[in-house]
N, C-alpha and C positions, 0 to 999 in steps of 0.2 A: 140420214142426217136428222138430228133433232136440234132445232133452233129454240132454245129456252128463253123465257122471259120471266124476270123477277118483279115482284110488286115492291116498289120503293126500295130498291136494293141498298142505296147509300144510306137511307134513313134507318135501316135495320141493323147496322153494324153494332155489335156489343163491344164496347171498349175493353172490358176485362178479358174477353176471349182474344181480341186482337193483340193486346199486350202480351198475353201468354204465347201466342204464335210468334210475335216479334222477338221475344226472349229466346225461343227455341231456334230462331234463325240466327241468333248471335248478336243482336243489337244490345248495346250497353244499357245499364240501368237508368242512367240520367236521361238518355234519349227516350226510353220507354216512358219514364215518368213525365217528360215534357209532352209527349203525344197524349198520354192519359189525361193530363191537365187540360190540354187543348180540346179534347172531345167531351169532357164532362163539365157540368155546371154552366152550360151555355144559355144565357137568357134569350128569349125569343118573344116578340110581340107582333101583332097584326095591325096595320094602320090602313084605314079606309077614309080618305079625306082628312078631316080634322079629328076623327075618332080613333082611339087607340085601345086595343084590348089589354087585359091584364097580362102581366109578365108570366111566362111559363119557362121553367128551368128544364133543359134537355140534358139527358145523360146517356142517350143512345144516338147512333147514327153519326154521319160526317156532314159538315156544312156543304150545302149545295153551292156550286160555283167556285169552290175553293180549289186551288191548284193541287193541294195535297190529297184531296178526297179520292180521285181515281187511283193514285198510288197506294194509299192505305187500303182501298178496297181490293186491289190486286194482291197485296200482301195478305190480306184477310182470307182470300180464296186460293192461296197458293197450294194448299194441301188437297184441293179438289182435283184428283188425278185419275187417270184410267188404270184399271186393274189388269186388263187383258191386253195382250199384244195386238189383237185385232181391232182394238178400239183406240180412239184419239179424242182428247178433249182440248179444244182451242178456246182461249179466253181473250177477250179484249174489253177492258173495264167491266161493265156489268152484262156484256153479251157473252154467253157461253154456248158453244156448239159441240154436240156429241156426234162423232163419226164412228160408224161401226161397219166392219167388213164382214158380210154374211157369206159363208162358204157352205155349199151343199145344203142350203135352206136351213142351216143351223143358226138360229137367232138367240141362242142361250146367252152367250157372252154379251151381246148388245143389250138385251133386255135386263140382264143383271146389272149392267153399267147404269141404265136408266134408274133402276131401283136404288142403287147405291147413291146416285145423285140426289134422289128424292130424300133419302135418309140423311145425307150430308147436309142438305138444306134445313131439315128439321133440327138437326143438332147445332146448327150455326145461326138459328133465328132468321133464316131466309125463307121467303114464301114464293113458291113457283106459281106464276100466273098461267094456269093450264089453258085458259081461253086464248091467250096470245101465243102460247107455245105451239110450234108447228113441226110436223115431221115430213120430210121429203125423201122418197126412195128412188135411188138411181139404179136401174136394173138393166143390164146388157145381156142377160141370158136369153137364149133362143126361145126357151119355154118359160115364160113368165108365170109366176104363181102369185096368188093373192097373199098379201102379208097382213096378219092380224094387227089391228090398231094397238097403239101403246096406251096403257092406262096409268095415270099418276094420281094416286090417292082417290081412285074412283072414277073421276071424269075421263073421257076419251080424248086423246090428243088428235086434232084434225090432221089428216094427210093432205098435202097440197102438191100441185104440179110445179109451182114456181114460188120463190120467196125473195123479198128484197132484203139483202144482207149487207149492212154497212154501205148502203147506197147503190149496190149492184144487184141487178135482177138475175137470179140463178134459177134455172129450171131443171127438171128431172132428166133431161136429155143432155145437159151441159152444153146447151146452145145459147147464143148471145143475141139472137134477133130482137127479142123484147127489150133487152137492155140498150142495144145500139139505137133502136127506134126512139126509146125514151130520151136518150142522151141527145140525139139529133133534134128532137122536138124542143127540148129545153134550150139548146144552143140557138136554134132559129128564133126563139122568142126573145133572145137577147140582142138580135140584130137591129131591132127598132131603135134602141138608145144610141147605137153607133151612128145610124143615119141622122138622128137628131143632132148629135155632137158635130157631125160634119157640116150640117146646115148652119150651125152656130159659128162655123169658121175654125174649128179645131184642126190642128195640123196632123200629118200622118203619124208622127211619133207618139203624140198623145192618144190617137185612136188605136195605134198598135198596142200601147200599154193597157188601154181599156180592154182590148181584145184578150190580151194575155191574162188579165185578172178575172174577167167575167165570162169569156167564152171558151178559151183554151183550157181553163181549169175544169170546165164542165166536160169537154171532149176527152180530156186525158185522165179523168178520175179513175184510179185503179186500172189504168190501161194495160199494164203488164199482165193482168189476170185474164183479160177477155179479148183483147184486140187480135192476138195471134191466131185465135181459132174462130173468129167471126167470119161470116161469108163475104165473098167479094162484093156483092150488092150492098151489104151493110157498110162495108168499108168505103165504098164510093159515096154513099149517102152522107157519111161524116165528112169526106173530103169536099163535097159540094158546099157544105157550110163554110169551110175554110176558103174556098174559091170565091164564094159570095162576099165574105168579109174582106177578102183581099181586093175585090173590085170596089167595094165601098170605101175602104181606107186608102187605097192607092199605095199601100206598103207591102213589101215582100214578107209573106208568112210561111213558117215551116210546115211541111206536109205532115199529116197524121202519122204516116209510116215512119218518117224521120224521128218524130217525137217518141214513138213507140220504141224504136231501136235505141234511142238515147236513154230512155228510162231503163230498159233492160240491161244495157251496158253499165249503167250506174248501180244497179242492183247486183250485178255479177259478183263483185268481190265479197259482198256480204254473204251471198249464198255459199260461195266456195269456202269461206273462212268459218262459217257458223255450222257446227255439226248438228245442232238441234233443228236446223231448217229442213222442212220436208224434202225439198229439192236437192239438198246437199248430197244424198246418197247416190244421185245420178252421176256424180263426178268422183270417180275412184282412180287414183294414180296407179300406173303400172309399177312393176317391181323396181325399176330403176328410178322411179319417182320424178321423172322429167316430163312425162306425157300422161294425159288422161285417157282412160279406157273408153272405147266407143260404146254408145248407148245401144242396148238391145231393144228391138221392136218386132212385134208380130205382124205389123201392117206396113205396106210400102209407103203409104201416105205419111205415117209417123216417121219412118226412117228418112224420108226426103225432107221433112220439116224440122227434124232434130239436128243434133250436131252432125257434121259431115263424117263419112266413114273413116277418113284418115284421122289418126290420133293427133290431138292438138296439145300444144304446150299450155301451161297455166296462163301465160300471157295472151295466148290466142283464144282461149275459151270465152273471154268477155266479148269478143267480136261475134261469136256464133251463139251467144246466149239467147237471143230472141227466139230461136228455134225451140228452146226449152218450153216456152209458154205456148207454143203452137202444137205441142204434143197431143196426139189423139187420146181421147179418154177411154176408148174401148178396152185396151189391154188391162188397165188398172184404174177403174173409175174411182175407187176410194183414195188412192194416192193422188190422182189428178185433182180431186176435190180438195184434199187436204192441202196440197200445194197452192191451189187457187185461193182458199181461205186464208192461208198464211200470208200470201202476197197482199190480200186485202188488208190484213192486220198491219203489215209493214207500211 
């Protein structure tokens, strides 16, 4: 996995190239002209106290903080795609991740994809920050071999054992101990304000609302990607935070497990209906198109945590979807990682 980082990605968009790509996507001329006018000829000044700099006219980039900027950047990078079937490129705003499945120690396709990405960046006025770009190798083979480092325009990309991706700590063993400990620590730090609010005489409903906004949001961030496969001890550590908050507020709070199931069931229809979703291919209808085929697994643990052996109807699949996110990574580490990253993006 290659987690890339761009230097000032939004500020390097070339409006003329963006408009060409938008026209190729089928946008009408008037809309393209409106976007071109929006991005070019923008005056900018710097003000410090009562002092103001001279006006500078900008003709590149997209305004920072503008609602349109992430969308325009996504359209600008839509043609950055994987060439080989064994590779996957996942993008979220200016975060781009390259996933490569290496079979029989053949890294040719993966390294070619990295070189293609570097060339694409040069052709589109984007600068890769090699210092902040990291590579993480997930290797489940019995005989592990040393993998040569990736070079981008000369500098070597650092290989790391863990990486914080969209707020979630992912390591090369696809374990979640570090992430759950970080989440539990952040949530416990937010218990002090709840105690203060209670001493000020706030009622249970207000305290519960504060918990939902400030603590539950921390505990459940991207929970469908990591909770199903975290250890029992880590799950109990998170639940202790909920019990402590429940004791302070005096209000009934939902368990972490219930929140996890609820989020999974909410995502189920999206996965089943979206063919581009990495987890979608796990759900294939039988010939009569009324039941889903059972998932195949090489390990007993995975088969017990995944969909039950009996075939389920499309309506029933949402009930059992949480098992999907608890699937062991050993049989297909690349697919599991791709599914995890896509859940994070969602």
